[in-house]
Biopython code that builds the backbone (N, CA, C, O; Angstrom):
import numpy as np
from Bio.PDB.StructureBuilder import StructureBuilder

atoms = [
    (1, "UNK", "N", (0.759, -1.224, -0.124)),
    (1, "UNK", "CA", (-0.029, -0.057, -0.079)),
    (1, "UNK", "C", (0.780, 1.200, -0.043)),
    (1, "UNK", "O", (0.478, 2.173, -0.735)),
    (2, "UNK", "N", (1.940, 1.178, 0.867)),
    (2, "UNK", "CA", (2.685, 2.460, 0.863)),
    (2, "UNK", "C", (3.564, 2.597, -0.526)),
    (2, "UNK", "O", (3.865, 3.689, -1.006)),
    (3, "UNK", "N", (3.872, 1.529, -1.008)),
    (3, "UNK", "CA", (4.526, 1.589, -2.400)),
    (3, "UNK", "C", (3.607, 2.313, -3.483)),
    (3, "UNK", "O", (4.015, 3.235, -4.189)),
    (4, "UNK", "N", (2.506, 1.863, -3.523)),
    (4, "UNK", "CA", (1.374, 2.404, -4.355)),
    (4, "UNK", "C", (1.265, 3.949, -4.204)),
    (4, "UNK", "O", (1.324, 4.720, -5.162)),
    (5, "UNK", "N", (1.097, 4.331, -2.887)),
    (5, "UNK", "CA", (1.066, 5.794, -2.689)),
    (5, "UNK", "C", (2.259, 6.461, -3.082)),
    (5, "UNK", "O", (2.204, 7.496, -3.746)),
    (6, "UNK", "N", (3.371, 5.932, -2.712)),
    (6, "UNK", "CA", (4.676, 6.661, -3.155)),
    (6, "UNK", "C", (4.728, 6.785, -4.702)),
    (6, "UNK", "O", (5.155, 7.830, -5.193)),
    (7, "UNK", "N", (4.358, 5.879, -5.399)),
    (7, "UNK", "CA", (4.337, 5.799, -6.825)),
    (7, "UNK", "C", (3.377, 6.884, -7.429)),
    (7, "UNK", "O", (3.686, 7.661, -8.332)),
    (8, "UNK", "N", (2.080, 6.812, -6.745)),
    (8, "UNK", "CA", (1.104, 7.782, -7.140)),
    (8, "UNK", "C", (1.603, 9.218, -6.965)),
    (8, "UNK", "O", (1.541, 10.069, -7.852)),
    (9, "UNK", "N", (2.085, 9.402, -5.781)),
    (9, "UNK", "CA", (2.784, 10.787, -5.462)),
    (9, "UNK", "C", (3.744, 11.284, -6.416)),
    (9, "UNK", "O", (3.730, 12.454, -6.798)),
    (10, "UNK", "N", (4.710, 10.287, -6.871)),
    (10, "UNK", "CA", (5.872, 10.611, -7.817)),
    (10, "UNK", "C", (5.190, 10.982, -9.157)),
    (10, "UNK", "O", (5.596, 11.951, -9.799)),
    (11, "UNK", "N", (4.221, 10.266, -9.557)),
    (11, "UNK", "CA", (3.518, 10.481, -10.854)),
    (11, "UNK", "C", (2.862, 11.800, -10.940)),
    (11, "UNK", "O", (2.869, 12.467, -11.975)),
    (12, "UNK", "N", (2.277, 12.182, -9.810)),
    (12, "UNK", "CA", (1.579, 13.505, -9.726)),
    (12, "UNK", "C", (2.518, 14.590, -9.802)),
    (12, "UNK", "O", (2.343, 15.502, -10.610)),
    (13, "UNK", "N", (3.585, 14.556, -8.954)),
    (13, "UNK", "CA", (4.579, 15.668, -9.054)),
    (13, "UNK", "C", (5.295, 15.782, -10.335)),
    (13, "UNK", "O", (5.621, 16.902, -10.726)),
    (14, "UNK", "N", (5.559, 14.776, -10.999)),
    (14, "UNK", "CA", (6.221, 14.785, -12.299)),
    (14, "UNK", "C", (5.299, 15.519, -13.374)),
    (14, "UNK", "O", (5.824, 15.971, -14.392)),
    (15, "UNK", "N", (4.148, 15.619, -13.189)),
    (15, "UNK", "CA", (3.233, 16.362, -14.170)),
    (15, "UNK", "C", (3.215, 17.879, -14.056)),
    (15, "UNK", "O", (2.555, 18.565, -14.836)),
    (16, "UNK", "N", (3.985, 18.416, -13.027)),
    (16, "UNK", "CA", (4.213, 19.769, -12.903)),
    (16, "UNK", "C", (5.034, 20.402, -14.151)),
    (16, "UNK", "O", (4.721, 21.491, -14.632)),
    (17, "UNK", "N", (5.950, 19.736, -14.556)),
    (17, "UNK", "CA", (6.730, 20.203, -15.734)),
    (17, "UNK", "C", (5.924, 20.269, -17.033)),
    (17, "UNK", "O", (6.180, 21.090, -17.914)),
    (18, "UNK", "N", (4.971, 19.398, -17.111)),
    (18, "UNK", "CA", (4.072, 19.434, -18.235)),
    (18, "UNK", "C", (3.195, 20.608, -18.251)),
    (18, "UNK", "O", (2.894, 21.122, -19.329)),
    (19, "UNK", "N", (2.731, 21.103, -17.060)),
    (19, "UNK", "CA", (1.881, 22.240, -16.888)),
    (19, "UNK", "C", (2.670, 23.463, -17.106)),
    (19, "UNK", "O", (2.162, 24.403, -17.718)),
    (20, "UNK", "N", (4.027, 23.533, -16.594)),
    (20, "UNK", "CA", (4.780, 24.639, -16.718)),
    (20, "UNK", "C", (5.291, 24.924, -18.113)),
    (20, "UNK", "O", (5.588, 26.066, -18.462)),
    (21, "UNK", "N", (5.396, 23.800, -18.956)),
    (21, "UNK", "CA", (5.961, 23.949, -20.220)),
    (21, "UNK", "C", (5.335, 24.974, -21.183)),
    (21, "UNK", "O", (6.110, 25.664, -21.845)),
    (22, "UNK", "N", (3.956, 25.146, -21.331)),
    (22, "UNK", "CA", (3.429, 26.125, -22.175)),
    (22, "UNK", "C", (3.727, 27.500, -21.776)),
    (22, "UNK", "O", (3.922, 28.370, -22.625)),
    (23, "UNK", "N", (3.774, 27.748, -20.436)),
    (23, "UNK", "CA", (4.235, 29.024, -19.992)),
    (23, "UNK", "C", (5.590, 29.550, -20.331)),
    (23, "UNK", "O", (5.841, 30.722, -20.612)),
    (24, "UNK", "N", (6.524, 28.458, -20.270)),
    (24, "UNK", "CA", (7.982, 28.708, -20.442)),
    (24, "UNK", "C", (8.087, 29.035, -22.002)),
    (24, "UNK", "O", (8.685, 30.023, -22.429)),
    (25, "UNK", "N", (7.467, 28.137, -22.770)),
    (25, "UNK", "CA", (7.621, 28.297, -24.316)),
    (25, "UNK", "C", (6.963, 29.649, -24.600)),
    (25, "UNK", "O", (7.593, 30.393, -25.351)),
    (26, "UNK", "N", (5.864, 30.056, -24.146)),
    (26, "UNK", "CA", (5.116, 31.278, -24.489)),
    (26, "UNK", "C", (6.022, 32.432, -23.999)),
    (26, "UNK", "O", (6.062, 33.427, -24.723)),
    (27, "UNK", "N", (6.750, 32.427, -22.871)),
    (27, "UNK", "CA", (7.561, 33.442, -22.384)),
    (27, "UNK", "C", (8.639, 33.690, -23.313)),
    (27, "UNK", "O", (8.924, 34.823, -23.702)),
    (28, "UNK", "N", (9.321, 32.495, -23.720)),
    (28, "UNK", "CA", (10.456, 32.604, -24.627)),
    (28, "UNK", "C", (10.001, 33.144, -25.984)),
    (28, "UNK", "O", (10.736, 33.925, -26.589)),
    (29, "UNK", "N", (8.859, 32.777, -26.474)),
    (29, "UNK", "CA", (8.473, 33.412, -27.752)),
    (29, "UNK", "C", (8.166, 34.921, -27.637)),
    (29, "UNK", "O", (8.460, 35.694, -28.549)),
    (30, "UNK", "N", (7.591, 35.308, -26.544)),
    (30, "UNK", "CA", (7.260, 36.631, -26.380)),
    (30, "UNK", "C", (8.597, 37.524, -26.234)),
    (30, "UNK", "O", (8.627, 38.686, -26.639)),
    (31, "UNK", "N", (9.542, 36.979, -25.711)),
    (31, "UNK", "CA", (10.797, 37.641, -25.475)),
    (31, "UNK", "C", (11.512, 37.972, -26.656)),
    (31, "UNK", "O", (12.313, 38.907, -26.627)),
    (32, "UNK", "N", (11.289, 37.213, -27.855)),
    (32, "UNK", "CA", (11.808, 37.602, -29.045)),
    (32, "UNK", "C", (11.403, 38.838, -29.650)),
    (32, "UNK", "O", (12.112, 39.467, -30.436)),
    (33, "UNK", "N", (10.107, 39.225, -29.228)),
    (33, "UNK", "CA", (9.562, 40.464, -29.934)),
    (33, "UNK", "C", (10.430, 41.642, -29.562)),
    (33, "UNK", "O", (10.748, 41.804, -28.384)),
    (34, "UNK", "N", (10.823, 42.456, -30.488)),
    (34, "UNK", "CA", (11.741, 43.709, -30.217)),
    (34, "UNK", "C", (10.966, 44.704, -29.329)),
    (34, "UNK", "O", (9.751, 44.852, -29.462)),
    (35, "UNK", "N", (11.621, 45.313, -28.514)),
    (35, "UNK", "CA", (11.369, 46.370, -27.534)),
    (35, "UNK", "C", (10.461, 45.969, -26.400)),
    (35, "UNK", "O", (10.794, 46.302, -25.263)),
    (36, "UNK", "N", (9.327, 45.274, -26.594)),
    (36, "UNK", "CA", (8.389, 45.038, -25.578)),
    (36, "UNK", "C", (8.569, 43.577, -25.119)),
    (36, "UNK", "O", (8.009, 43.178, -24.097)),
    (37, "UNK", "N", (9.340, 42.788, -25.866)),
    (37, "UNK", "CA", (9.387, 41.367, -25.493)),
    (37, "UNK", "C", (9.866, 40.945, -24.086)),
    (37, "UNK", "O", (9.263, 40.103, -23.421)),
    (38, "UNK", "N", (11.080, 41.630, -23.635)),
    (38, "UNK", "CA", (11.668, 41.173, -22.491)),
    (38, "UNK", "C", (10.726, 41.508, -21.326)),
    (38, "UNK", "O", (10.447, 40.627, -20.512)),
    (39, "UNK", "N", (10.178, 42.864, -21.204)),
    (39, "UNK", "CA", (9.315, 43.178, -20.015)),
    (39, "UNK", "C", (7.964, 42.345, -19.952)),
    (39, "UNK", "O", (7.454, 42.079, -18.864)),
    (40, "UNK", "N", (7.445, 41.975, -21.061)),
    (40, "UNK", "CA", (6.249, 41.226, -21.042)),
    (40, "UNK", "C", (6.630, 39.638, -20.998)),
    (40, "UNK", "O", (5.846, 38.910, -20.388)),
    (41, "UNK", "N", (7.549, 39.171, -21.482)),
    (41, "UNK", "CA", (7.876, 37.862, -21.535)),
    (41, "UNK", "C", (8.555, 37.232, -20.212)),
    (41, "UNK", "O", (8.515, 36.024, -19.978)),
    (42, "UNK", "N", (9.097, 38.047, -19.488)),
    (42, "UNK", "CA", (9.752, 37.738, -18.216)),
    (42, "UNK", "C", (8.743, 37.250, -17.156)),
    (42, "UNK", "O", (9.002, 36.252, -16.484)),
    (43, "UNK", "N", (7.520, 37.986, -16.985)),
    (43, "UNK", "CA", (6.464, 37.544, -15.941)),
    (43, "UNK", "C", (5.870, 36.086, -16.428)),
    (43, "UNK", "O", (5.635, 35.142, -15.673)),
    (44, "UNK", "N", (5.677, 36.111, -17.871)),
    (44, "UNK", "CA", (5.117, 34.680, -18.212)),
    (44, "UNK", "C", (6.038, 33.583, -17.966)),
    (44, "UNK", "O", (5.637, 32.466, -17.637)),
    (45, "UNK", "N", (7.208, 33.864, -18.111)),
    (45, "UNK", "CA", (8.191, 32.686, -17.933)),
    (45, "UNK", "C", (8.343, 32.490, -16.414)),
    (45, "UNK", "O", (8.644, 31.382, -15.971)),
    (46, "UNK", "N", (8.138, 33.553, -15.607)),
    (46, "UNK", "CA", (8.227, 33.389, -14.163)),
    (46, "UNK", "C", (7.010, 32.580, -13.575)),
    (46, "UNK", "O", (7.130, 32.006, -12.493)),
    (47, "UNK", "N", (5.803, 32.537, -14.317)),
    (47, "UNK", "CA", (4.744, 31.734, -13.884)),
    (47, "UNK", "C", (5.204, 30.188, -14.055)),
    (47, "UNK", "O", (5.003, 29.343, -13.183)),
    (48, "UNK", "N", (5.798, 29.947, -15.199)),
    (48, "UNK", "CA", (6.294, 28.539, -15.319)),
    (48, "UNK", "C", (7.295, 28.050, -14.262)),
    (48, "UNK", "O", (7.310, 26.879, -13.883)),
    (49, "UNK", "N", (8.209, 29.083, -13.761)),
    (49, "UNK", "CA", (9.107, 28.718, -12.694)),
    (49, "UNK", "C", (8.320, 28.559, -11.359)),
    (49, "UNK", "O", (8.619, 27.689, -10.540)),
    (50, "UNK", "N", (7.352, 29.397, -11.190)),
    (50, "UNK", "CA", (6.428, 29.277, -9.930)),
    (50, "UNK", "C", (5.722, 27.916, -9.926)),
    (50, "UNK", "O", (5.624, 27.340, -8.842)),
    (51, "UNK", "N", (5.228, 27.353, -11.015)),
    (51, "UNK", "CA", (4.608, 26.148, -11.090)),
    (51, "UNK", "C", (5.430, 24.988, -10.644)),
    (51, "UNK", "O", (4.982, 24.075, -9.951)),
    (52, "UNK", "N", (6.834, 25.081, -11.137)),
    (52, "UNK", "CA", (7.653, 24.088, -10.802)),
    (52, "UNK", "C", (8.072, 24.169, -9.381)),
    (52, "UNK", "O", (8.832, 23.321, -8.912)),
]
sb = StructureBuilder()
sb.init_structure("model")
sb.init_model(0)
sb.init_chain("A")
sb.init_seg("    ")
for serial, (resi, resn, name, xyz) in enumerate(atoms, 1):
    if name == "N":
        sb.init_residue(resn, " ", resi, " ")
    sb.init_atom(name, np.array(xyz, "f"), 0.0, 1.0, " ", f" {name:<3s}", serial, name[0])
structure = sb.get_structure()
C-alpha cells in the first residue's frame, strides 16, 4: 500500500513540468519580440518557474 501511494505521489509531481511547459515556451516566444518582448515575456516565464 505504501509503495502504491509513493508511486502515485511521484507520478503526480512529475506532471508539474508538463503544466509549466506552455508558460515557459510562451515566455520565450514573447521575449523575441523587439522592444516590448523582455518586459512582457519575463513574467510569463516566471509563472512557469512558480509552477515548478
